[in-house]
Each structure stands twice: as structure tokens, then as C-alpha cells.
N, C-alpha and C positions, 0 to 999 in steps of 0.2 A: 504493500499500500504505499502510496506517495503522500508525503506530508505537505499539505498545501497552506499551512499557517504562514510561512514566510511570504509567500505570494499574496496572500489576502492582507497581510500587514503592509506590503508595498502598495497594493491597490488602494487600501484605506488612506495611506499617506498621500498618494497621487490625487485622490479626490479633494483633499484639502488645498491643493495648489491651484487655486483659481487665479486668474489675472488680478483681480482686485487684492486678494490676500497677499500675493507675491509683491505687488507694488507698494501696498502699505507697510509691509514688513521689511521692505528694502530701504525705507527712509527712516532710519533710527536717529537718535539724538546726535550722534557724530556727524551724520550726513547733513542734518539741519544746521548744526554748528559750522560745518564747512561751507555751506551755501551762504550763511551770513558773513562769514570770514571773507569769502571771495568777493562778495558784493561790497562790504563796507571797507575792509582793509586793502584788498588787492586792487579793486576797481576805483573806489572813491578816494581812500587816503593816499594810496601809493601812486596812483596814475591820474586822478582827477577826472575820470571818465564815467560816463552812464552806461546803461545796458546796450546801447547802439555804438558805443566806442566814441561817443562825441564828448568833447571837453565840457565839464559841468560849468555852468555860469557863463561860459562864452567870453569871459574877460579876465581881468585881474584884479587883485585887491587893491583898494585905495592905499595911499602912502601911510595913512594913520593906522589902518587895519593891519598892514605889514609891520609896522613898529610894534603894535600891540601883540601880534602873534609871535614876533621875534622874541619879545620880552617873556611871553609865556612859554617859549620853547616849542612852538607849534609850527607846522608846515605853513609857508606863505607863498610858495611857488605856483600853487593852483588851488582851486576850491576843493575842500575836502568834506564839507558839511559836518565837521567834527570840532565844534567849539568847546561845549561842555561835556560832550560824550553822551548826552541823553538820547539824541537821535539814534546813534549807533546801539545803545543799550535797549532801545525799544523794539528792535527787529525780531520778527518771529516768522517761522515757516509752518505753514499748515499744509497738511497732506490730506487730500480726499481721492475718491475713486477717479476723478477727472484730471488730477494733476497736482501741481504744487502751487501754493499761493504765498507770495512774500508780502509782508506787511510791516509798516512801521508807523509810530506816531510822528506826524510831520508838523506838529505844533511847535512853535519856537518863541523865543523872547522877543522876537522882532515883529513887524507889522503884519506879515502874511505867512500862511502855512508854507513850508519848505517845497512841497510838490507844486504849489502854485507859482512859486518863484523859479524853481529849478527843473520843473517838469516831473512827471510820473516815472520816466524812463531812468531815474536814479535807482528805482527799484528793479531789479532784474539782472540777470547775467548776461555778459557778452558771449558772442558765439564760442570763443576760446574757453571760456569757463563753463559753458554748457557742455562742451565736449568732455572736459575733466569730470564733470558731474556725471555724464553718461557712463564713463568707464567705472566710476565708483559704484553707481547703481547696478551696472551689469554685474560686477563682481559680488555684490550683496545678493542679487538674484540667484546666481549660481551657488553661493554658499548656503542660502536659505533652502533651496531645492535639495542640496545634498544632505543638510542637517535634517529636514523633514523626512527624506526617504531612509535615512540610516537611523532614525529614532527607535 
């Protein structure tokens, strides 16, 4: 007689591997933190670019702002949208069946919300960073499948 329990166990594991389940379980806390880091630090802070690769703010700081930023030890060669750090700290990544949603609190100490001044494209990844994210998620998909089948 053939023992079919191992096959049944694999079949049962396979039935749990839906597209939604794979997607949601592949975006863990590390991936969310990486997305935020790529958007805030890599794009905005280090390069001063939005998700389209365009320069944020399209201009330069005024001389007084440059002097203040130098005094604070902050970047002044391009817009970073990181004065107090509150904007960067407010970023969240939400995952649902249809994709990822990046969100942040764009209220500021100034006259207008940051998205109104700098555009909503400051939220989102450049094509280069989307490709990096793709490889990470693909690896998580593979690992999740392996772990579920070998459970």
C-alpha cells in the first residue's frame, strides 16, 4: 500500500498559495521599511528627486535658507523635504490585494501642504527603485512558497 499522506500534505499546502496570500505575505515589515528608505533617503534626501526622476522643487534654496541649513548641518544643495524629520517619520506603506499604497502626512509648519507645493510625485519610487523592489518581492515569493510547501 502506498502512503499518500505526504502528497496530501503538499496538496493542502498548495491550496493555501493563492495570489493574494503570496502577495500580502511577501510584503513584510522589512520590505515596507525598505520602500520608505528608498523613497525618503535615496530619492528625496540623497538625490532630491521625485518618483518621476524630476528635481523636487525645481529650484534652489534662498540664501537665508542655505545659511540656516548650513548652521543646522542639513543638506542645502537640493530640496530634501526633511527639515524637522516629521514628514519622513509619517510615511507608511499599506498593502492590499491590488497593490501597495504609499502615504505620508504632508502637513507642514508653512503655509501649504507639501504635496500641494511639491506635487504628489514625491510619493512613489523611481523606475530604478521599482526594479530593486521587484527583485526583493520575487525572492520573498520564492521563499514563502518553499516554506509553505515544506511545512
